[in-house]
C-alpha positions, 0 to 999 in steps of 0.5 A, spaced: 943 282 915 936 282 914 932 287 920 926 283 922 919 286 925 913 285 927 906 287 925 904 291 932 900 287 938 901 282 942 898 277 946 896 279 953 899 276 959 894 272 963 895 276 969 894 283 965 888 281 961 883 276 959 887 272 954 886 271 947 881 277 946 880 282 941 878 287 946 880 284 952 878 285 959 883 288 964 885 285 970 887 291 975 885 299 975 889 305 976 897 305 977 897 298 979 894 297 972 899 302 968 905 298 972 903 292 970 902 295 962 908 296 963 911 290 965 908 286 960 910 291 954 918 290 957 918 283 958 915 283 950 921 288 947 926 282 951 922 276 948 923 281 941 930 282 943 931 276 944 929 273 938 933 277 933 928 282 932 931 288 930 925 293 930 921 292 936 914 295 939 911 294 946 906 290 944 900 294 944 900 292 951 897 298 953 891 298 949 884 294 950 884 294 942 889 297 936 882 302 934 879 303 940 884 303 945 886 309 941 879 312 941 878 312 948 881 319 949 878 322 943 873 327 944 866 328 940 865 321 941 859 317 945 861 311 948 854 310 951 850 311 944 853 304 941 851 301 934 851 295 931 856 296 925 857 291 920 866 291 920 870 290 913 864 291 908 859 286 913 865 281 914 862 281 922 858 285 926 860 289 933 856 295 937 861 300 936 861 307 940 859 313 935 862 320 932 856 325 935 860 331 934 867 334 932 873 329 934 879 333 938 885 329 941 886 334 948 892 331 951 897 326 947 894 318 947 900 313 947 906 317 948 907 315 955 906 308 952 911 310 947 917 314 952 918 308 957 918 303 951 924 307 949 927 308 955 927 300 956 931 299 949 937 301 944 934 297 939 929 301 933 923 302 936 916 302 932 910 304 935 902 302 931 896 307 931 890 305 926 889 308 920 884 314 918 880 309 914 881 303 919 878 308 924 872 310 920 870 302 919 870 300 926 866 307 929 858 309 927 857 316 925 852 320 925 855 328 925 860 327 919 855 324 914 862 321 909 867 317 911 872 321 907 871 328 912 871 324 918 878 320 916 881 326 915 878 329 921 882 323 925 888 324 920 889 330 923 889 328 930 893 322 928 899 327 926 898 331 931 900 324 936 905 321 931 909 328 932 909 327 939 911 320 938 916 322 933 918 327 939 919 320 945 924 317 941 920 312 936 924 311 930 918 308 925 911 309 926 906 304 922 898 306 920 894 299 920 889 299 915 886 293 914 880 297 911 885 298 905 884 291 903 877 292 903 874 298 900 880 299 894 876 304 891 876 309 896 884 308 898 885 311 891 880 317 892 881 318 899 885 313 903 892 315 902 891 323 902 888 322 909 895 317 910 899 324 907 895 328 913 897 324 918 904 324 916 906 331 915 912 333 918 914 326 921 921 326 919 922 318 923 921 312 919 913 311 916 910 305 915 903 303 913 900 295 915 896 292 910 893 285 911 887 280 911 886 281 918 887 277 925 887 270 925 879 270 928 874 265 925 870 271 920 876 272 918 880 265 916 873 264 914 872 270 909 879 268 905 876 262 905 871 266 899 877 269 896 879 265 890 886 261 889 889 268 889 888 272 893 890 280 888 886 286 892 893 288 893 894 289 886 889 295 886 891 299 891 900 298 890 901 301 884 898 308 888 901 306 895 908 306 891 907 313 889 905 315 896 910 318 900 910 312 905 916 309 906 915 302 908 909 297 907 907 290 910 904 285 906 901 278 907 905 272 905 906 267 910 901 261 908 896 266 903 894 266 896 898 273 895 901 272 888 909 274 891 909 277 884 905 284 886 911 286 890 914 288 884 909 293 884 913 296 890 918 297 887 920 304 890 919 302 897 921 297 903 917 292 905 915 288 911 914 281 908 909 277 912 914 270 913 909 268 920 902 268 919 897 270 925 893 262 926 893 260 933 894 253 930 901 253 926 908 255 928 913 256 922 919 253 923 925 258 920 926 253 915 919 256 912 920 263 914 926 263 910 923 260 904 918 265 904 923 270 905 927 267 899 921 267 895 919 274 895 927 276 893 926 274 886 921 280 885 924 285 890 932 287 892 933 284 899 936 290 902 929 293 901 925 286 905 924 286 913 922 280 915 915 280 919 909 277 922 903 278 917 898 282 922 898 282 929 898 277 934 893 279 939 888 274 938 892 267 940 896 264 945 902 267 949 906 261 947 904 260 941 906 268 939 913 267 943 914 261 938 913 265 932 918 271 934 924 266 935 922 263 928 921 269 925 927 271 928 930 265 926 928 265 920 932 271 918 938 269 920 938 262 915 936 268 909 941 272 912 
């Protein structure tokens, strides 16, 4: 039977934060916020279990953004010094905080969230962290000078966090690296090296999530420029196949990625994206099954984990829930 999972983030309920936002504004403070975040995490875990998702996440309910939620607890960053920065090679511009000195992690960032999630499910538990390269593409720098140097510094503190997540009972630690699909030469030069530093000493399953981005307008417009075939994966998959990472995720549902590229990852477990992240389409179980069956032309069935293309934070709650159900049902159709 195929074991389904999701890329990571899920929408925040309207009573927790502003809905359908990448940088959600919390509706609570202090202990009330922590309790609300835990309630949201528990409810999403239950939704995943009921939908037949075998490896669950807490949906990133405890963080304002998949990168900045981690960075908020890191020292060496000036949150008042905002710098306009072109994200993903100038795909869109955001005012971001700035690294002004050596970074450090004085305390755990997400470990209490992981412990809580572990306490409310017997399923395998995945926890997501931003990857070193994607962090460096989401924050400005006036200290390190080179992205590769700053990425390695972040890899070291990500490793500290990942080891504590594993100790808290996490079965899969996943690093989110959408920047891998943009800076392909850097992936081979130093991106995989920083991932290796981030997973040093881990005994749990390790994963890297690589996608074409959230279903926001800037990403959707960028996809329109990529032509009839999206071949970005082709440049990096051979190097990833030779890496120490256990699992690789990729975007297949509704995309123009040639599925033949999956054969470049012959030694990895593959999280095959079988539901998209656009907010105006809900896949049927039959469509999910068709995507998975097509992938099996190039990948042994036992190496496939049905998955979502990317995080679903910016879409409507009920749409994401329906996609979860379609993913679980579609995976069962194949099994």
